C-alpha positions in Angstrom: -130.7 99.0 53.5 -132.9 97.5 56.2 -130.9 96.2 59.1 -131.0 92.5 59.9 -132.5 92.2 63.4 -132.3 89.2 65.7 -135.4 89.0 67.9 -135.1 87.4 71.2 -137.4 87.1 74.3 -136.0 88.3 77.5 -137.7 87.1 80.7 -137.0 89.2 83.8 -136.5 87.5 87.1 -134.7 87.9 90.3 -132.6 85.4 92.4 -131.5 85.9 95.9 -128.3 84.2 97.1 -127.1 83.9 100.7 -123.7 82.8 101.7 -121.7 82.9 104.8 -117.9 82.9 105.0 -116.0 82.6 108.2 -112.3 82.5 109.0 -109.8 82.4 111.8 -106.6 84.2 111.7 -103.8 84.3 114.2 -101.5 87.3 114.2 -98.3 88.0 116.1 -96.5 91.4 116.3 -92.9 92.4 116.9 -92.2 94.7 119.8 -89.0 96.0 118.2 -88.7 99.8 118.3 -88.3 100.8 114.6 -87.3 104.4 115.4 -84.4 104.1 117.7 -81.9 104.5 114.8 -83.7 107.6 113.4 -82.3 111.1 113.0 -81.7 113.0 116.2 -84.2 115.9 116.8 -83.0 119.2 115.6 -85.1 121.4 117.9 -86.8 123.1 115.0 -90.5 123.9 115.4 -93.0 126.2 113.6 -94.7 128.4 116.2 -98.4 128.9 116.6 -98.5 132.4 115.1 -99.5 132.4 111.4 -97.7 133.8 108.4 -97.7 137.5 108.1 -99.2 138.2 105.7 -101.0 134.9 105.0 -101.4 135.8 101.3 -99.7 137.8 98.6 -98.2 137.9 95.2 -94.8 136.7 94.0 -91.9 138.7 95.6 -94.0 139.5 98.7 -92.0 139.7 101.9 -93.3 137.2 104.5 -92.5 136.4 108.1 -93.2 133.2 110.0 -92.6 132.2 113.5 -90.2 129.3 113.8 -87.7 128.3 116.6 -84.3 126.6 116.4 -83.5 127.6 112.9 -80.7 130.1 113.3 -77.9 127.7 113.9 -78.7 125.9 110.6 -78.8 129.1 108.5 -76.1 127.8 106.2 -77.7 124.4 105.4 -81.4 124.9 105.3 -83.7 124.8 102.3 -87.0 126.8 102.3 -89.8 126.3 99.9 -93.4 127.4 99.2 -95.4 124.4 98.0 -92.2 122.9 96.7 -90.9 126.0 94.9 -87.4 126.9 96.4 -87.1 130.2 98.2 -84.1 132.1 96.8 -84.3 135.3 98.9 -84.0 135.0 102.7 -84.2 138.4 104.4 -83.4 137.3 108.0 -83.3 134.4 110.5 -83.6 134.8 114.2 -84.2 132.3 117.0 -87.9 132.8 116.6 -88.6 134.3 113.2 -87.9 133.6 109.5 -88.4 136.4 106.9 -88.2 135.6 103.2 -89.6 136.6 99.8 -92.2 134.5 97.9 -90.3 133.0 94.9 -91.2 133.3 91.3 -93.6 130.6 90.0 -94.7 129.7 93.6 -98.2 128.4 94.0 -100.5 128.1 97.0 -99.3 125.6 99.5 -97.3 124.9 102.7 -94.1 126.7 103.7 -91.5 124.0 104.3 -88.1 124.0 105.9 -85.6 121.2 105.2 -82.4 120.7 107.3 -80.3 117.7 106.4 -82.8 115.0 105.7 -85.5 116.3 107.9 -88.6 118.2 106.6 -90.7 120.5 108.7 -94.1 121.6 107.4 -95.5 125.0 108.3 -98.6 127.0 107.5 -100.1 127.5 104.1 -99.4 130.6 102.1 -102.0 131.7 99.6 -100.3 133.0 96.4 -102.3 135.7 94.8 -102.4 136.0 91.0 -104.8 136.2 88.0 -106.7 133.1 89.0 -108.7 132.5 92.1 -111.4 130.2 93.4 -114.7 132.0 92.7 -116.0 133.1 96.1 -119.5 133.6 94.5 -119.7 129.9 93.6 -121.6 128.5 96.5 -120.8 124.8 96.3 -119.5 123.4 99.7 -119.5 119.6 99.4 -120.4 119.1 95.7 -121.2 115.7 94.3 -120.5 112.6 96.4 -120.7 108.9 95.7 -119.3 109.4 92.2 -118.0 112.0 89.7 -119.6 114.5 87.4 -118.9 113.6 83.8 -120.9 116.2 81.8 -123.0 119.4 82.3 -125.0 121.7 80.1 -126.3 125.2 80.7 -130.0 125.9 80.7 -132.3 128.7 81.8 -132.1 127.7 85.5 -128.4 127.3 85.6 -126.8 123.9 84.8 -127.8 120.3 84.6 -125.1 118.1 86.0 -124.7 114.4 85.1 -122.4 111.6 86.3 -122.3 108.7 88.7 -122.9 110.6 91.9 -125.6 109.6 94.4 -125.9 112.9 96.3 -125.2 116.6 95.8 -124.5 119.0 98.6 -125.8 116.4 101.1 -129.4 117.1 100.1 -130.2 113.5 99.5 -133.1 112.4 101.8 -132.4 108.7 101.4 -132.8 107.9 97.8 -130.1 108.1 95.2 -130.0 111.0 92.7 -128.7 108.6 90.1 -126.2 111.1 88.6 -128.6 113.8 87.6 -129.4 117.2 89.3 -130.3 120.7 88.4 -128.3 123.5 90.0 -128.5 127.3 89.8 -125.8 129.5 88.1 -123.8 129.4 91.4 -124.0 125.7 91.9 -126.8 125.7 94.5 -129.0 122.6 94.4 -132.4 123.2 92.9 -134.0 119.8 92.3 -133.3 116.2 91.4 -134.6 114.1 88.5 -136.3 111.4 90.6 -133.8 108.6 91.0 -132.1 109.5 87.8 -130.2 106.6 86.4 -130.6 104.7 89.7 -127.4 102.7 90.2 -126.2 103.4 86.7 -124.1 106.2 85.3 -124.9 109.1 83.0 -121.8 109.8 81.0 -123.1 112.3 78.4 -125.8 114.9 77.8 -127.2 116.4 74.6 -129.9 119.0 74.3 -132.5 118.3 71.5 -132.7 121.5 69.4 -136.2 123.2 69.3 -137.8 120.7 71.7 -136.5 121.6 75.2 -135.8 117.8 75.6 -132.5 116.3 76.8 -130.8 113.1 75.8 -129.0 111.2 78.6 -126.6 108.4 77.8 -124.2 106.1 79.6 -124.8 102.9 81.6 -128.6 103.2 82.0 -131.3 100.6 82.3 -133.8 102.5 84.3 -134.8 106.2 84.7 -136.3 107.2 88.0 -138.6 104.3 89.1 -139.9 103.9 85.6 -140.6 101.8 83.6 -141.4 98.4 85.2 -141.2 97.1 81.6 -137.7 98.3 80.6 -137.0 99.6 77.2 -134.1 101.8 78.1 -130.8 100.6 76.6 -128.2 103.1 77.9 -129.9 106.1 76.4 -133.2 108.0 77.0 -134.9 111.3 76.3 -136.3 113.3 79.2 -138.1 116.6 79.8 -135.8 118.8 82.0 -138.7 121.0 83.0 -141.0 118.3 84.4 -138.1 115.9 85.1 -140.2 113.1 83.5 -139.2 110.5 81.0 -140.5 111.3 77.5 -143.1 108.5 77.1 -145.7 107.0 74.9 -148.5 104.4 75.2 -147.8 101.1 73.5 -150.0 98.1 72.8 -149.0 95.1 74.8 -150.4 91.6 74.4 -150.6 91.1 78.2 -151.2 88.0 80.2 -152.2 90.2 83.1 -154.9 92.9 83.4 -153.8 96.4 82.5 -155.4 99.8 82.9 -156.4 100.7 80.3 -156.4 97.2 78.9 -153.5 96.0 76.7 -151.5 99.2 76.9 -148.3 100.2 78.8 -146.5 103.5 79.2 -143.0 103.1 77.9 -140.1 105.3 76.9 -140.8 107.2 73.7 -137.2 106.7 72.6 -137.3 103.0 71.8 -133.7 102.2 70.9 -130.2 102.2 72.2 -127.0 100.3 72.5 -125.7 96.9 73.7 -122.8 98.2 75.7 -122.1 101.5 77.6 -122.3 104.8 75.8 -119.4 107.2 76.4 -120.7 110.2 74.3 -124.0 111.1 72.7 -124.3 113.7 70.0 -127.3 115.2 68.1 -126.2 116.1 64.6 -127.3 119.4 63.0 -130.4 119.6 60.8 -128.1 119.8 57.8 -126.9 116.3 58.6 -130.3 115.0 59.4 -130.6 115.9 63.1 -130.0 112.3 64.1 -128.6 110.9 67.3 -125.1 109.3 67.4 -123.9 107.2 70.3 -120.2 106.5 70.7 -118.5 104.0 73.0 -115.7 101.3 73.3 -118.2 98.8 74.6 -120.9 99.3 72.0 -121.3 96.0 70.2 -124.9 96.3 69.0 -128.2 98.2 68.6 -131.3 97.0 70.4 -134.9 98.0 70.8 -138.2 96.5 72.1 -140.6 94.8 69.7 -143.9 95.7 71.4 -146.4 93.6 69.4 -145.1 90.5 71.1 -143.9 91.9 74.4 -145.8 91.6 77.7 -145.4 92.9 81.2 -143.1 90.1 82.1 -141.4 89.4 78.8 -139.8 91.9 76.4 -138.9 90.8 72.9 -135.8 92.6 71.8 -134.7 93.5 68.3 -130.9 93.3 68.0 -128.5 94.4 65.2 -124.8 93.8 65.4 -122.9 97.1 65.1 -119.7 98.3 66.8 -118.3 101.5 68.3 -120.8 104.0 66.8 -124.5 103.7 66.2 -126.9 106.4 64.7 -130.5 106.5 65.6 -133.6 108.5 64.5 -135.6 110.7 66.9 -137.9 107.8 67.9 -134.9 105.6 68.6 -135.0 103.4 65.5 -131.7 102.5 63.9 -130.3 104.4 60.9 -128.9 101.6 58.9 -127.1 104.1 56.5 -124.5 104.9 59.2 -121.8 102.5 60.1 -123.9 99.5 59.4 -123.4 96.4 57.1 -125.2 93.1 56.7 -121.8 91.6 57.4 -121.0 93.5 60.7 -117.7 95.3 60.8 -115.3 95.0 63.8 -115.5 98.7 64.6 -112.5 100.4 66.3 -110.1 97.7 67.5 -109.4 99.3 70.9 -110.3 101.8 73.5 -112.4 105.0 73.0 -111.6 107.6 75.6 -113.3 110.7 74.2 -115.1 112.2 71.2 -116.0 115.6 69.8 -118.7 116.6 67.2 -118.0 119.5 64.8 -120.7 121.9 63.5 -121.1 119.9 60.3 -122.0 116.7 62.2 -118.7 115.0 61.7 -117.3 113.3 64.8 -113.7 112.9 65.9 -113.0 109.9 68.2 -109.8 109.4 70.2 -108.3 106.7 72.3 -106.1 103.7 71.7 -106.8 102.0 68.4 -105.2 101.4 65.0 -108.0 100.2 62.7 -111.7 100.5 61.9 -113.6 97.6 60.4 -110.3 96.0 59.7 -108.7 98.9 57.8 -105.8 100.9 59.1 -106.5 104.4 60.4 -104.4 107.1 62.2 -103.3 105.7 65.5 -105.5 106.8 68.3 -107.6 109.3 66.3 -110.4 108.8 63.8 -112.6 111.4 62.1 -116.0 110.2 61.0 -117.7 112.3 58.4 -121.4 113.2 59.0 -122.5 110.2 57.0 -120.3 107.8 59.0 -117.5 107.3 56.5 -113.9 107.7 57.6 -111.7 110.8 56.7 -108.3 109.0 56.5 -106.5 112.3 55.9 -107.3 113.7 59.3 -104.6 113.3 61.9 -101.8 111.9 59.6 -100.2 109.0 61.3 -101.7 109.7 64.7 -99.7 109.2 67.9 -97.5 106.7 69.5 -99.6 106.1 72.6 -103.0 106.7 74.0 -105.1 109.9 73.6 -107.2 110.6 76.7 -109.1 113.8 75.7 -110.0 116.0 72.8 -111.3 119.6 72.9 -112.0 122.2 70.2 -112.3 126.0 70.5 -113.5 126.6 67.0 -110.0 127.1 65.7 -107.7 124.5 67.3 -108.0 121.0 68.7 -106.1 120.1 71.8 -105.3 116.4 72.6 -103.8 115.0 75.8 -102.6 111.6 76.8 -99.6 109.3 77.2 -97.8 109.9 73.9 -94.5 111.5 72.9 -95.1 112.1 69.2 -98.0 113.0 67.0 -97.7 112.5 63.2 -93.9 112.5 63.6 -93.8 115.7 65.7 -92.6 115.8 69.3 -95.7 116.3 71.5 -94.9 115.3 75.1 -98.5 114.4 76.0 -100.2 117.6 74.7 -100.5 118.5 71.1 -102.4 121.3 69.3 -103.9 120.5 65.9 -105.2 122.9 63.2 -108.8 122.5 62.0 -107.6 120.1 59.2 -105.9 117.8 61.7 -102.3 118.9 61.0 -100.0 119.8 63.9 -99.9 123.4 65.0 -96.2 123.7 65.4 -96.4 127.1 67.1 -97.5 125.3 70.3 -94.7 123.2 71.7 -95.5 121.3 74.9 -92.6 121.2 77.3 -91.5 118.4 79.5 -94.2 117.0 81.8 -92.9 114.9 84.7 -94.3 113.0 87.6 -97.4 112.0 85.7 -99.3 112.9 82.6 -101.8 115.4 81.2 -105.4 114.1 80.9 -107.3 117.2 79.8 -106.5 120.5 78.0 -108.6 123.2 76.6 -107.8 126.5 74.8 -109.7 129.5 76.0 -111.2 132.2 73.8 -109.5 135.4 72.6 -111.1 137.2 75.5 -108.9 135.1 77.7 -105.9 135.5 75.5 -106.3 132.0 74.0 -104.5 130.6 77.0 -104.4 126.8 77.4 -105.4 125.1 80.6 -103.9 121.7 81.3 -104.8 119.3 84.1 -103.5 115.9 85.0 -101.4 113.9 87.4 -98.1 115.6 86.8 -96.1 117.6 89.4 -93.5 119.4 87.3 -93.3 121.3 84.0 -90.3 122.5 82.1 -91.4 124.8 79.2 -89.3 126.3 76.4 -88.0 129.4 78.1 -88.3 128.8 81.9 -86.6 126.4 84.3 -88.5 123.5 85.8 -91.5 124.7 87.8 -93.5 122.8 90.4 -97.0 122.4 88.9 -99.3 120.0 90.8 -101.8 118.9 88.2 -103.0 122.3 87.0 -101.2 124.9 84.8 -101.9 127.7 82.3 -99.8 127.9 79.2 -99.7 130.5 76.4 -100.1 129.7 72.7 -96.5 128.6 72.5 -96.7 126.2 75.4 -94.9 128.3 78.0 -96.2 129.0 81.5 -98.0 132.3 81.8 -96.7 134.6 84.6 -99.3 135.4 87.3 -101.8 132.8 86.0 -100.1 129.8 87.7 -100.7 130.7 91.3 -103.2 127.9 92.1 -102.0 125.0 94.3 -102.6 121.2 94.3 -105.0 119.7 91.9 -106.0 116.0 92.4 -108.3 114.2 90.1 -109.4 113.8 86.5 -111.1 116.5 84.5 -114.0 115.6 82.3 -115.1 119.0 81.0 -114.2 122.7 81.2 -116.3 125.6 79.8 -115.9 129.3 79.8 -118.6 131.2 81.6 -119.0 134.3 83.9 -119.6 134.4 87.6 -122.4 136.3 89.4 -120.5 139.5 89.1 -120.1 139.2 85.4 -116.4 138.4 85.6 -114.8 135.9 83.3 -114.6 132.4 84.8 -114.2 128.7 83.9 -116.2 125.9 85.3 -114.6 122.5 85.6 -116.1 119.1 86.5 -114.9 115.5 86.7 -113.6 113.2 89.4 -111.9 116.1 91.3 -111.0 115.6 94.9 -108.9 118.7 95.4 -108.4 122.1 93.8 -105.9 124.7 95.1 -105.2 122.2 97.9 -108.8 122.2 99.2 -111.6 119.6 98.8 -113.4 120.2 95.5 -116.5 117.9 95.4 -115.9 117.2 91.7 -116.9 120.7 90.6 -115.0 124.0 90.6 -115.4 127.5 89.3 -112.3 129.6 88.8 -112.4 133.4 88.4 -110.1 134.9 85.8 -108.9 138.4 86.8 -107.8 141.0 84.3 
């Protein structure tokens, strides 16, 4: 079936608006002392000398200088990053000696007496995980997050909405695209990248060395002056240049050579931001699929009528998913109808493509093109048809992420049940979409999980979960302080010695297994990540896994 295209002329112009707003505001302030009724000082103070030792494993004996504590020996509470200390060795007028409690993670030693809290030095809890000292990132990405990355011969290509990386920017934005070496060191930029746009997803084109970039993109670098980039483009990672072609243009202005313009070779894209881009395997045609909540159409430039100042646009109504050929033309056999369907009736948060070219989309929706589907999850076969058997009834909330390790899927979000089974915001599915009942997520409190991934057998198939939570109660242990990051076993229980890392703040977009410069197992994590293990993270982290 040939798609019905609506052709419109788009004239590019700019308007400059100036406005001035002024206001007067009179303020008055009270001189009342708000603290006169506060608690009387207790005379407790941490001394300048540090913890001895400053780091160690669970059950390590630690001493810290603190004065004024002895007289409150019967009413004080001591904790390491919120985990209560159960073994106090001794208290003097100037020293506290105690043991690091089980399940403690890196963070400040605190003392609470009555209703007053005193914060002391940070104790580094040693375990099986540690920030990789060979990862040489200091400031990371600034001005925005990192949303995707792919390995290549030089290291990694990072993509996102950031404008700078490691403060190497000399005055022009990086536009969310840089090349780094295997240890995160900046190598080069890709011109201005997506300029003020955002690159949400990357996909390597097999056998070509080319890279698809997708997101909210209307320009790549400073090119072209005649835009035909509709949220997706193909670039050459080696030369950093846009993959281009020469096109005939009926121009009203002189060109060199006459009547030609250099434009993006990928002439096609979406109306609406792309969340994920995939390249299907050769067995499924090797075509390009774009996924996004805001996709409401396909568009491309009709060059025979376009000029330097006016681009004629071909438009076809299509929602949520659009499949394109290598040159960018629409594949009308995939999710297309002369009478346009409504697509997914809600939010798309994430998607994953399997080896056969089928794509699983998650989020908050209940129907596709007007027909009921599992709540929050939809599997599209390689030809774009729906597999209604996958996922059963779905979930009772929103799914925020999906990952797959070749055996099991992991979904996270704000839901309590999946297909009638208690899930508590993290659920493991078998490859057929049924619930893997061996994994039982415990009680997550203080927030929610927003990302989870199961590691390979080499890393014991452990499950890493990140989010905004601050406590976790598994199936065998009491409630444990876990500040946004935890490692679970295949049954959903916390793994001893692997939960020593401290405060995590942010949202994870992607985790992959890798190795560090010493060849040791590691994981690399990107997203909108402001802190990891209580320290600034710059949206990118590598964690070494010790044996």
